DRENVEX-339021 format. One record per residue (C-alpha): residue number from 1; residue in three letters; x, y, z. Coordinates in nm, 4 decimals. Last residue first. Layout:
N
+-----+-----+----------+----------+----------+
!   k !   r !       xx !       yy !       zz !
+-----+-----+----------+----------+----------+
! NUM ! Ala !        X !        Y !        Z !
...
+-----+-----+----------+----------+----------+
END
This chain:
76
+-----+-----+----------+----------+----------+
!   k !   r !       xx !       yy !       zz !
+-----+-----+----------+----------+----------+
!  76 ! Unk !  -1.1843 !   1.1376 !  -2.6871 !
!  75 ! Unk !  -1.2917 !   1.1273 !  -2.2957 !
!  74 ! Unk !  -0.9238 !   1.2496 !  -2.1224 !
!  73 ! Unk !  -0.9248 !   1.5472 !  -2.3378 !
!  72 ! Unk !  -1.2995 !   1.6455 !  -2.3788 !
!  71 ! Unk !  -1.3849 !   1.5957 !  -2.0187 !
!  70 ! Unk !  -1.0568 !   1.7921 !  -1.9029 !
!  69 ! Unk !  -1.1567 !   2.0943 !  -2.1805 !
!  68 ! Unk !  -1.5559 !   2.1381 !  -2.0368 !
!  67 ! Unk !  -1.4560 !   2.0840 !  -1.6862 !
!  66 ! Unk !  -1.2459 !   2.3578 !  -1.7530 !
!  65 ! Unk !  -1.5090 !   2.5877 !  -1.9070 !
!  64 ! Unk !  -1.7356 !   2.5368 !  -1.6362 !
!  63 ! Unk !  -1.5681 !   2.6861 !  -1.3692 !
!  62 ! Unk !  -1.5247 !   2.4604 !  -1.1179 !
!  61 ! Unk !  -1.6645 !   2.4150 !  -0.7619 !
!  60 ! Unk !  -1.7341 !   2.0758 !  -0.7667 !
!  59 ! Unk !  -2.1607 !   2.1721 !  -0.7306 !
!  58 ! Unk !  -2.1312 !   2.4366 !  -0.9551 !
!  57 ! Unk !  -1.9488 !   2.2589 !  -1.2128 !
!  56 ! Unk !  -2.1967 !   1.9864 !  -1.2223 !
!  55 ! Unk !  -2.4759 !   2.2087 !  -1.2538 !
!  54 ! Unk !  -2.3102 !   2.3955 !  -1.5722 !
!  53 ! Unk !  -2.2430 !   2.0567 !  -1.6952 !
!  52 ! Unk !  -2.5917 !   1.9366 !  -1.7053 !
!  51 ! Unk !  -2.6441 !   1.6743 !  -1.4395 !
!  50 ! Unk !  -2.9071 !   1.3603 !  -1.5894 !
!  49 ! Unk !  -2.8425 !   1.2140 !  -1.2870 !
!  48 ! Unk !  -2.6893 !   0.8233 !  -1.5080 !
!  47 ! Unk !  -2.5372 !   1.0062 !  -1.7955 !
!  46 ! Unk !  -2.4298 !   1.2917 !  -1.5088 !
!  45 ! Unk !  -2.2716 !   1.0338 !  -1.3028 !
!  44 ! Unk !  -2.1186 !   0.8506 !  -1.5716 !
!  43 ! Unk !  -1.8725 !   1.1582 !  -1.7509 !
!  42 ! Unk !  -1.7819 !   1.2403 !  -1.3566 !
!  41 ! Unk !  -1.6331 !   0.8394 !  -1.3475 !
!  40 ! Unk !  -1.4749 !   0.7892 !  -1.6815 !
!  39 ! Unk !  -1.3121 !   1.1593 !  -1.6322 !
!  38 ! Unk !  -1.1860 !   1.0125 !  -1.3573 !
!  37 ! Unk !  -1.1054 !   0.6694 !  -1.4710 !
!  36 ! Unk !  -0.8942 !   0.8248 !  -1.7550 !
!  35 ! Unk !  -0.6994 !   1.0396 !  -1.5014 !
!  34 ! Unk !  -0.5994 !   0.7760 !  -1.2547 !
!  33 ! Unk !  -0.4939 !   0.5662 !  -1.6225 !
!  32 ! Unk !  -0.3158 !   0.8721 !  -1.8010 !
!  31 ! Unk !  -0.1214 !   0.8959 !  -1.4073 !
!  30 ! Unk !  -0.0649 !   0.5651 !  -1.4064 !
!  29 ! Unk !   0.0856 !   0.5904 !  -1.7552 !
!  28 ! Unk !   0.3316 !   0.8810 !  -1.6745 !
!  27 ! Unk !   0.4251 !   0.7248 !  -1.3243 !
!  26 ! Unk !   0.5504 !   0.3721 !  -1.4908 !
!  25 ! Unk !   0.6483 !   0.6331 !  -1.7447 !
!  24 ! Unk !   0.9035 !   0.7803 !  -1.4494 !
!  23 ! Unk !   0.9786 !   0.4113 !  -1.3096 !
!  22 ! Unk !   1.1566 !   0.3295 !  -1.6736 !
!  21 ! Unk !   1.2806 !  -0.0197 !  -1.6449 !
!  20 ! Unk !   0.9272 !  -0.1488 !  -1.7761 !
!  19 ! Unk !   0.7994 !   0.1327 !  -1.9522 !
!  18 ! Unk !   0.8629 !   0.1703 !  -2.2762 !
!  17 ! Unk !   1.0358 !  -0.2555 !  -2.4048 !
!  16 ! Unk !   0.8261 !  -0.4148 !  -2.1967 !
!  15 ! Unk !   0.5354 !  -0.2278 !  -2.2072 !
!  14 ! Unk !   0.5539 !  -0.2702 !  -2.5875 !
!  13 ! Unk !   0.6331 !  -0.5869 !  -2.5858 !
!  12 ! Unk !   0.3699 !  -0.6410 !  -2.3398 !
!  11 ! Unk !   0.1072 !  -0.4601 !  -2.5139 !
!  10 ! Unk !   0.2142 !  -0.7031 !  -2.8287 !
!   9 ! Unk !   0.1635 !  -1.0161 !  -2.6875 !
!   8 ! Unk !   0.4033 !  -1.2347 !  -2.9171 !
!   7 ! Unk !   0.5846 !  -1.3380 !  -2.6654 !
!   6 ! Unk !   0.9569 !  -1.4853 !  -2.5418 !
!   5 ! Unk !   1.0478 !  -1.5066 !  -2.2225 !
!   4 ! Unk !   1.4007 !  -1.4403 !  -2.1417 !
!   3 ! Unk !   1.6575 !  -1.8069 !  -2.0786 !
!   2 ! Unk !   1.8734 !  -1.7793 !  -2.3252 !
!   1 ! Unk !   2.0184 !  -2.1361 !  -2.4865 !
+-----+-----+----------+----------+----------+
END
């Protein structure tokens, strides 16, 4: 008899196949999650306080074009 757990959860299947035994992939996934979390928090703060990209870039000492690139890249 096979002792493996069987699942029909697509995300679980993909995780087991591509991430479960691959530390490097797990770290890449965690980095992507953190990048997403930061980008969403920035967008939320911009909306809450009605801050323009230029004003926010000045507050965090970042070039406006880099901020726009970051937001566009991670919030698509």
